[in-house]
N, C-alpha and C positions, 0 to 999 in steps of 0.2 A: 628401325626409324618409325614404323608405323606404331609401335608401342609407345614411342615418346610423344608421337602427335596425339595419341588417344589420351595418355596420361595428362598432357597438357590441356586438352580440351575438358577432361573430367575436372581437373583443378579450376579452371576458368569457371566452369558451371557451378562448382561449389562456392567459389567466391562471389557469384552473381547477387545474393542478398546483401553484400557489403556495398553495392554500387545503389543504394537507395536515393541518394541525391544524384542526379542526373547532372553531367557537366554542363548542359545548357541553362541550368538553374543557378550555378555558381556566380556569385557576384565578382567583379573586377577588384574591388577594394578588398584586401585580406582582413582588414579590421571589421568591415561591415559584414564580411562572410562569416567571421568567427562569432559574431554576435548573432548572426542569423542561426548557425548551428547551434549555439547555446540555447536560444530560444526553442528551436525545433526540438531539442532533447527534452524540454520540459512540457511539450504538448503531446497529448494522447491521439493517436490515430483512431477515429470513430469506427473505423471498419476492422480494425485488427483488434486483438486480445492484448491489452496493456502493452502496446508497442508504440514507441515514439514516432511522430511523424518523420523524424530523421532517419529512422530505420526501416520505415515501410515502403513498399513499392505501390500501395494502393493509390488509386487515381484521387481520392479525396485527400490523402496525405500530400500528394504532389500539389494539389491546389492549395492547401495550407501552407506548404513550404513557399509557394510563389508569393502568397498574400503576406507572409512574414517578411520576405525579402523586398516586397513592394513597399510596405509599412516602413520598413528600416531606410529604404532609399529616399522616401518622403520625408525623413527627419524625424520620425517618431522614437521616443525613448522606448527602452525594453518594457518598462511598466506599461506605457501606453498600447504598445503591440499586444501585450497580454491582454490587457483590459478590453481592447477592441475584439480579439478573438473570443474571450469569454463572453462579451456582451452578445455575440453571434451564436455561440455554440453551447453556452452554459459552463458551470464549474467542473462539469465532467471531463472537459477537454484538457484540464490541468493533470498532469500525472502525480503532482503532490498537490492536493487541495489546500487552498488558504484556510486560515483559521478565522471564523466570523461566527456570528451569533447563531446563524443557521447551522454551522457544522460543529459548534461548540459541544452540544450532545454527544455527537458521534466520536469527538476526540476525547471527551471526558468519560464517556459511559464505561470503558474497560476499567478505569480506576475506581469509579464508582461502585461498579459491580464487585470488585475485589475487596473494597472496603466494606460494603454492606455484608457480603459473605463472611468476612472476618469478624464483624461485629456480631452477626447472628450466630456464629460458632461459639465466640465468647460468652455471650448471654445464655446460649443452651448448655454450655459446659458448667457455668456457674449455678445454674438452676438445678442442674443434675446433680452437682457435688453436694449439695444440701440435703438431698432426699436419701433416705435409707434404702438399700437395695434388698431385695427378698421380703419375706413377711415375718410376722411376730412369731416367736416360739410358742409352742403349746405348753400347757402346764406340765405334761409328761417330759417334753424335751427340755424344758427349764430344769425338771428335777435331775434328769440325767446329766445334764451339763454341770449342775452344781455338784453333784456326786463326784463327776470326773474331776473337777477343778480342786476339790478337798483331798483327793487322793495324792 
């Protein structure tokens, strides 16, 4: 009996991180709660390492979850909620940053680097293919070569 209780307690402790959204935060309307959960999954916890506020137990994540739910119950659209939170915390709060002029270089840099590397390798290979390798033969070596080719 004691083993079963201990096993149940250990399993409950292992499941504790799954309870990031506290029951007192859950909205009564299931549709609004689904929207809140979807938005919370898109927002980064500023305390944790690349964890959404939906999965985090940090106090700041709880505050952000409550803010999202408050904005949703006030009638804001999903985009308006995200814009409000980004205006307060910056683009870093988004787990998947938006494409904009500011982030264009970050999004395009890998492709530009691969293209530039391939272009430079192509140019280097073409320049290299036109040049002879080694040095010219001396008069003695040329004479020996001619003698070997005549045989």
